[in-house]
C-alpha positions in Angstrom: 0.0 -0.3 0.2 1.4 3.6 -1.1 1.9 6.0 1.9 -0.7 8.5 2.6 -0.1 12.5 2.2 -0.6 14.1 5.5 -3.6 16.4 5.1 -4.1 18.3 8.1 -1.7 16.1 10.2 1.0 18.0 12.6 1.6 14.9 15.0 5.2 13.1 14.0 4.0 10.0 15.7 0.8 9.7 13.9 2.7 10.3 10.5 5.5 7.8 10.9 3.0 5.1 12.5 0.3 4.9 10.0 2.0 5.2 6.8 2.4 8.8 5.6 4.9 10.2 3.7 6.9 12.7 5.6 10.0 15.2 4.0 12.9 14.2 6.5 14.0 17.5 8.5 15.3 15.5 11.3 18.2 17.3 11.0 16.8 20.0 12.7 17.2 18.6 15.7 21.1 18.3 14.7 21.3 21.9 13.9 20.0 23.2 17.2 21.8 20.8 19.6 24.6 22.3 17.8 24.1 25.8 17.9 22.8 25.5 21.4 20.5 28.2 22.4 18.6 28.3 26.4 15.9 30.0 24.5 14.9 29.6 20.9 12.6 31.3 18.9 11.6 30.3 15.7 8.9 32.9 13.8 7.6 31.4 10.4 4.2 32.2 8.9 1.4 29.4 9.6 0.7 25.8 7.6 4.8 26.0 7.2 5.6 22.9 9.2 6.1 24.5 12.4 3.8 22.0 15.0 5.3 19.3 13.2 8.6 20.1 13.3 7.6 20.7 17.9 6.0 17.3 17.5 9.0 15.6 16.2 11.6 17.5 18.8 9.2 15.9 21.4 9.0 12.4 19.8 13.0 12.6 20.2 14.1 14.1 23.4 11.0 12.4 25.6 12.0 10.1 27.9 10.1 6.6 26.8 10.2 7.7 23.4 9.6 5.0 20.6 13.1 5.4 18.8 12.4 2.8 15.9 10.2 6.5 15.2 13.4 8.0 13.6 14.3 4.6 11.7 15.7 5.1 8.3 15.3 9.0 8.7 18.6 11.0 8.6 18.9 12.0 12.3 19.3 8.1 12.8 22.8 8.0 11.0 24.0 10.8 14.2 25.0 8.0 16.2 26.3 9.5 19.0 24.1 12.1 19.3 20.9 9.8 19.3 23.0 8.3 22.0 23.5 10.9 24.2 20.3 13.1 23.3 17.2 10.6 22.2 14.8 9.4 25.3 17.1 11.6 27.7 14.5 14.3 29.0 11.7 15.2 30.3 9.5 17.3 28.2 6.7 19.8 28.5 4.6 20.2 25.2 2.1 22.7 25.0 0.3 24.4 21.9 -1.6 28.0 22.8 -2.8 28.2 19.6 -6.9 26.9 21.5 -6.1 30.0 23.9 -8.7 31.9 23.2 -11.8 33.8 24.6 -14.5 36.4 23.9 -12.9 38.0 26.9 -9.7 37.5 29.4 -11.7 34.9 31.9 -12.5 32.5 28.8 -8.5 33.3 27.6 -7.1 32.1 31.3 -9.5 29.4 31.1 -8.6 27.9 27.9 -5.3 28.1 29.4 -5.6 26.5 32.5 -6.8 23.7 30.4 -4.1 23.8 27.8 -1.4 23.2 30.7 -3.5 21.5 33.2 -4.0 18.7 30.3 -0.3 18.8 29.5 0.5 18.2 33.7 -2.1 15.2 33.7 0.3 13.7 31.1 2.8 13.2 34.3 0.5 11.9 37.1 3.6 9.6 37.9 4.5 12.8 40.1 1.7 11.9 42.4 3.4 8.6 43.7 7.0 10.1 42.9 9.6 8.8 45.5 11.7 12.2 44.7 9.2 14.5 45.5 8.3 15.5 49.3 4.7 15.1 50.4 4.1 19.8 49.5 5.7 19.3 46.6 2.8 16.8 45.0 0.1 19.2 46.8 2.0 21.7 44.2 1.3 18.8 41.4 -2.3 18.4 42.8 -3.4 22.1 42.2 -1.6 22.0 38.5 -4.7 19.4 37.6 -7.6 20.1 40.2 -10.9 19.9 38.1 -14.3 20.5 39.3 -16.7 20.6 37.2 -15.2 19.8 34.2 -12.9 22.8 34.4 -9.1 23.3 35.9 -9.2 25.4 39.4 -5.6 26.3 39.2 -5.3 29.8 40.9 -4.1 32.5 39.1 -0.9 33.3 40.9 -0.9 29.4 40.4 -1.2 29.4 36.4 1.8 32.2 36.1 4.0 30.0 37.7 2.8 26.6 36.3 4.9 25.8 34.1 8.1 26.4 36.4 6.4 24.5 39.0 5.6 21.7 35.9 9.6 21.9 35.2 10.7 22.1 38.6 8.9 18.9 39.8 9.9 17.0 36.5 13.5 17.8 36.8 13.6 16.3 40.4 11.7 13.5 39.9 14.2 12.3 37.3 17.1 13.5 37.8 17.0 15.4 34.8 16.3 18.9 33.3 13.3 19.7 31.1 13.2 20.8 27.4 9.9 22.8 26.9 8.4 23.6 23.9 5.9 26.1 23.2 3.8 26.0 20.0 2.0 29.1 18.8 3.3 31.2 21.6 2.0 34.9 20.0 -1.8 33.6 19.2 -3.2 34.4 22.7 -1.7 37.6 22.3 -3.5 38.1 18.6 -6.9 36.8 19.9 -6.6 38.9 23.2 -6.0 42.0 20.3 -9.0 41.6 18.7 -11.0 40.9 21.4 -9.9 44.1 23.5 -7.9 42.5 26.7 -4.6 42.7 24.8 -3.0 44.2 28.4 -4.7 41.9 30.5 -3.5 39.0 28.1 0.1 40.8 27.7 0.5 40.7 32.0 -0.3 37.2 32.1 2.1 36.0 29.2 4.9 37.7 30.5 4.6 36.4 33.7 4.3 32.3 32.7 7.0 33.3 30.5 9.1 35.1 32.5 9.1 32.4 35.7 9.8 29.7 33.1 12.1 30.9 30.8 14.3 33.6 32.8 16.9 32.0 35.2 15.1 28.5 35.5 17.5 26.4 36.7 15.2 23.1 35.9 15.5 24.3 32.4 17.5 22.2 29.3 16.3 24.5 26.9 12.9 26.1 25.5 11.7 25.9 22.0 9.2 28.4 21.1 7.5 29.2 17.5 5.0 31.6 16.3 4.2 34.0 13.0 5.6 37.1 14.6 8.6 38.4 16.8 7.0 39.9 19.4 8.8 42.8 21.0 10.7 42.1 24.1 9.0 44.9 26.3 6.1 43.4 25.6 6.4 39.7 26.8 9.7 39.1 26.9 11.7 41.9 29.3 14.6 40.7 31.0 14.8 37.7 29.2 18.6 37.9 28.0 19.0 34.6 26.6 16.3 34.6 24.1 18.3 33.3 20.5 15.4 34.6 17.7 15.5 32.8 14.2 13.2 35.1 11.7 12.5 34.1 8.1 15.2 36.3 6.9 17.9 34.1 9.1 20.1 32.0 6.7 20.5 29.4 10.4 17.9 26.4 9.9 16.3 28.2 6.6 16.2 24.9 4.6 13.6 23.3 7.5 10.6 25.3 7.9 8.6 24.6 4.1 9.7 22.5 1.6 12.9 23.0 -0.8 13.1 22.5 -4.1 14.6 19.0 -3.8 11.9 17.9 -0.9 9.5 18.8 -3.8 10.7 16.9 -6.4 10.8 13.6 -4.4 7.6 14.0 -3.5 6.4 14.4 -7.0 8.8 11.7 -8.5 7.4 9.5 -5.8 3.1 9.9 -6.5 4.2 9.8 -10.5 3.1 14.4 -10.5 6.8 15.0 -11.6 4.8 16.8 -14.9 3.0 19.2 -12.9 6.1 20.7 -11.1 6.2 24.3 -13.2 2.5 24.3 -12.4 3.0 23.8 -8.3 6.6 26.4 -8.5 4.4 28.9 -10.1 1.6 29.0 -7.8 3.3 27.6 -4.7 6.8 28.3 -4.3 8.7 31.8 -4.3 9.1 32.5 -0.4 12.9 32.9 0.6 13.8 32.3 3.9 17.5 33.1 4.2 19.1 32.2 1.4 16.6 29.1 0.5 13.6 29.3 -2.0 10.8 27.9 0.1 7.4 26.3 -0.8 4.3 25.8 1.2 4.0 22.9 2.3 0.4 23.4 2.9 -0.2 23.9 -0.3 2.3 21.4 -2.3 0.3 18.6 -0.2 -3.5 19.6 -0.6 -2.7 20.3 -4.8 -0.6 16.5 -4.5 -3.3 15.0 -2.7 -7.0 16.3 -5.5 -4.1 15.8 -8.5 -4.1 12.1 -7.5 -7.9 11.7 -7.4 -8.3 13.7 -10.5 -5.3 14.9 -12.9 -7.5 18.1 -14.4 -7.4 19.4 -11.1 -6.6 23.1 -11.1 -4.5 24.8 -8.5 -6.3 26.1 -5.7 -5.8 29.1 -2.8 -4.8 26.3 0.2 -3.2 28.5 2.6 -4.9 32.1 2.0 -8.2 30.0 2.7 -7.1 28.5 6.2 -7.5 31.2 8.1 -8.8 35.1 7.9 -7.1 37.4 6.0 -7.9 40.8 8.2 -4.8 41.7 8.1 -4.4 42.5 4.2 -8.2 43.9 4.2 -6.7 46.5 6.8 -3.6 47.1 5.0 -5.4 47.7 1.4 -8.1 50.0 3.5 -5.2 51.9 4.9 -3.9 52.5 1.7 -3.4 56.3 0.0 -2.4 57.1 -3.6 1.2 56.3 -3.0 0.6 52.7 -1.1 -2.2 51.7 -3.7 0.2 52.1 -6.5 2.5 50.2 -5.0 0.2 47.4 -4.5 0.2 47.7 -8.5 3.3 47.4 -8.7 3.2 44.0 -6.2 0.3 43.2 -8.3 2.5 43.9 -11.8 5.5 41.4 -10.1 7.7 44.1 -9.8 9.3 44.2 -6.0 9.6 47.0 -3.8 11.8 48.4 -1.3 10.6 49.0 2.7 11.9 49.0 5.9 11.1 46.1 7.8 10.7 46.1 11.4 10.7 41.9 12.9 10.2 43.1 16.4 6.6 44.7 16.9 4.0 44.6 19.4 0.0 44.0 18.6 -0.8 47.2 19.4 2.3 49.2 17.1 0.6 46.9 14.1 -1.9 49.6 12.8 -0.1 52.5 14.1 1.1 52.9 10.4 1.0 51.6 6.9 5.3 50.9 7.3 4.4 48.0 10.3 1.5 46.6 8.5 4.2 45.9 5.3 6.4 44.6 7.9 3.2 41.9 9.4 2.4 41.0 5.8 6.0 40.4 5.3 6.3 38.2 8.7 3.0 36.4 8.0 4.1 35.4 4.9 1.7 37.5 2.2 5.1 39.0 0.7 8.4 37.5 0.5 11.7 38.9 0.5 14.2 39.3 -2.9 16.8 40.6 -1.1 18.2 43.2 1.1 18.6 47.2 0.0 20.5 47.9 2.8 20.1 47.1 6.5 16.7 47.2 7.7 15.6 48.0 4.1 14.4 44.6 2.0 13.1 44.5 -1.2 9.7 43.1 -0.8 7.3 41.0 -3.9 4.2 38.8 -3.8 6.1 35.3 -3.9 3.5 33.2 -6.3 0.2 33.0 -8.2 -1.6 31.9 -5.0 -0.9 35.0 -2.6 -1.1 37.3 -5.7 -4.8 36.1 -6.4 -5.4 36.4 -2.9 -4.6 40.0 -3.4 -6.5 40.1 -6.5 -9.6 39.1 -4.7 -9.3 41.2 -1.8 -8.7 44.4 -4.3 -12.0 43.4 -5.7 -13.5 43.1 -2.5 -12.4 46.5 -1.0 -13.1 48.3 -3.8 -16.8 46.9 -4.5 -17.0 48.0 -0.4 -15.7 51.7 -0.7 -17.7 52.2 -4.4 -20.9 51.1 -2.9 -20.3 53.5 0.4 -21.2 56.5 -2.0 -24.6 55.6 -2.9 -25.5 58.9 -5.1 -21.8 58.4 -7.2 -22.6 54.8 -7.7 -26.0 55.6 -8.8 -25.4 58.2 -11.4 -22.8 55.7 -12.9 -25.7 53.0 -13.1 -28.2 55.1 -14.8 -25.6 56.4 -17.4 -25.8 53.2 -18.9 -29.5 52.7 -19.8 -29.4 56.4 -20.8 -26.8 55.7 -23.7 -24.6 58.0 -22.0 -20.6 56.8 -22.4 -19.0 59.7 -21.9 -20.2 59.9 -18.1 -19.5 56.0 -18.2 -16.4 56.6 -19.4 -15.2 59.6 -16.7 -16.9 58.0 -13.7 -14.5 55.0 -14.9 -11.7 56.7 -15.0 -12.3 58.1 -11.8 -12.6 55.2 -10.4 -9.8 53.4 -12.0 -7.4 56.5 -10.8 -8.6 55.8 -7.5 -8.2 51.8 -7.1 -5.5 49.7 -7.8 -5.5 48.0 -11.1 -3.5 45.1 -12.5 -0.8 46.0 -15.3 1.1 43.3 -15.4 3.3 42.3 -18.7 3.7 39.1 -17.2 -0.4 38.4 -17.0 -2.4 37.0 -19.9 -4.6 39.7 -21.9 -7.5 37.2 -20.5 -6.5 37.7 -17.1 -6.6 41.6 -17.2 -9.6 41.7 -18.9 -11.1 39.7 -15.8 -9.7 42.1 -13.5 -11.8 45.0 -15.1 -14.6 42.7 -16.0 -14.6 42.4 -12.0 -15.0 46.5 -11.3 -17.7 46.7 -13.8 -19.6 44.1 -12.9 -19.5 44.9 -9.2 -20.5 48.7 -9.8 -23.8 47.2 -11.6 -24.9 44.9 -9.3 -25.7 47.6 -6.7 -28.8 47.6 -8.9 -30.8 44.8 -6.6 -33.8 45.4 -9.3 -31.7 44.8 -12.9 -31.0 41.1 -13.9 -27.6 40.9 -14.4 -25.8 38.0 -15.8 -21.7 37.6 -16.4 -20.3 35.1 -18.6 -23.9 33.9 -19.6 -25.1 32.2 -23.0 -26.7 35.1 -25.1 -27.0 34.5 -29.1 -24.2 32.8 -30.6 -21.8 33.2 -27.6 -21.2 34.0 -24.5 -21.4 37.7 -23.4 -18.7 39.8 -20.7 -22.0 41.3 -19.3 -26.1 41.4 -19.6 -28.4 43.7 -18.3 -32.2 43.5 -18.5 -34.0 46.3 -16.8 -37.8 46.5 -15.6 -38.3 49.1 -18.3 -37.0 46.7 -20.9 -34.2 47.7 -22.1 -31.3 45.4 -22.3 -27.6 46.2 -22.4 -24.8 43.9 -23.8 -21.0 45.5 -22.3 -18.1 43.3 -23.7 -14.4 44.1 -22.4 -11.3 44.3 -24.0 -7.6 45.5 -22.5 -5.9 46.9 -25.2 -2.2 45.8 -24.5 -0.8 48.0 -27.0 -2.6 51.2 -25.7 -4.6 51.4 -28.6 -8.2 52.0 -26.7 -10.2 52.9 -30.1 -9.3 49.5 -31.8 -9.7 47.5 -28.7 -13.8 49.1 -28.1 -14.3 48.5 -32.1 -13.4 45.0 -32.0 -15.7 44.7 -28.8 -18.7 46.0 -30.6 -18.1 43.8 -33.7 -18.0 40.6 -31.1 -21.6 41.7 -30.1 -22.6 42.1 -33.5 -21.1 39.4 -34.8 -22.4 36.4 -31.7 -25.7 38.5 -32.1 -25.7 39.2 -28.2 -28.3 41.9 -29.1 -30.5 39.1 -30.7 -30.5 37.1 -27.5 -31.7 40.1 -25.7 -34.7 40.8 -28.1 -35.5 37.4 -27.2 -36.0 37.7 -23.4 -38.7 40.5 -24.3 -36.4 43.1 -24.2 -37.7 46.3 -26.3 -34.5 48.4 -26.8 -30.8 47.5 -26.8 -27.9 49.5 -26.2 -24.2 48.1 -27.0 -21.3 48.9 -24.7 -17.5 48.3 -25.7 -15.1 49.0 -22.8 -11.8 49.3 -23.2 -8.9 49.3 -21.0 -5.2 50.3 -20.1 -3.7 50.2 -17.2 -5.7 52.8 -15.5 -7.0 54.1 -18.8 -11.0 53.3 -20.3 -12.9 54.0 -23.1 -16.3 53.5 -23.7 -18.1 53.2 -27.0 -21.8 52.7 -27.5 -24.1 51.7 -30.0 -27.8 51.5 -30.3 -30.1 49.0 -31.5 
């Protein structure tokens, strides 16, 4: 039986014991031990293998681990390292991704649950010959449950990880390895829900107690999307080593390298799709290594195995909200809109990137939002300009499509906000006022974000402008508006039937050479040749108006004929 693709599985043991395909990242362990740091923070975008790597670390270091999980993997060749470290340590491993709540109290309850459940794994502490009665009482306080809820007091919660590490170190006679996955999620959730300051104080106290001058700690590894400012939660933590997406060290261990993808595609007989996968899901630069998003590659390969005609999708972009990009586009002034257009055109822009922020600082300026988009994977680097300045770009087709979709949503929302203006625009169509349509369309284009990428096919550019015009017209709820619907002897771009029996057909063209007049004429000819007007008459329309609309970057021309 062939190996299954691990869709949504981030448990190392589950992957290795259930015949799932595994991309070998075990040399991450060797590099981590070689470049010793007491507290190590790795920041990477979501869905790039952080949780799987943390699960791998737990399976390797934990006392009583199943050493056969690593048979045949690269780390197994490091005999001395495995002899000295594999299965030698008590490991505390938690993920904070579920620490959420509508208010601070609910979030605290979620944190108690996460830490309490992890403490329950070590029930042996209650019978330990190494612990004093008072120490066993401390453990009991960690795992005490009433009415299905963990009840440790606030003072105990802040000190819970340090207390657990102390008890484990004394019981096993070995220092503890601490793994904290998604460390920044509680702060993100708290910021969105309005209890940020309280959560910062709690996380700061929790981390300070367990990570700062903790004699029971061998080392700690934390992962997250953002590098949160030291002044926020890492105050006084001088033993912190931070590894971001700009660092060359560890650059190949999060995400799939080109060699990783080649092996996957060859294994499943999908190598003919390499170029499509590269264009859609590659393009990230971590340190000096080009990286694919593993979530995308695995999901697309899985679909291809079921259907060789499957088209690429926005797998990564659809796994969580994209509010950060929406806020960014919404805050953009004219200069920033021009920069977004350059990004959509495949260009790079140079920006000063801050990799250490608090959540409160993110919305302070558009410059901070550039930094967050970079850290969270919506943008990537194309080289360092100087100092903190990086050349930023959209990494691939998936993220580019996400930006275009969000730009369309933003345009639809902002344009419809001015009801009188959009009413004038819509009325111009049944009135046959091509001049007003052209004037207002030019105004919309000037204040919007358009696509002019020379690398994009003409029909894709036409689709962009098609979406803009359609979005404006759809504000008229009493009109029957159809897009790409069969009409006459073909499929018209946009057709409209009004209650007054006015039929409108619109054909859009992108003028590659800038000849808007020629493109308008071509559009009207197509309407005539494919008999779109005849189709509208069959639907009972008494008056037919035909529009040819031509676009080139931010320019628009409108030609009109009546039938």
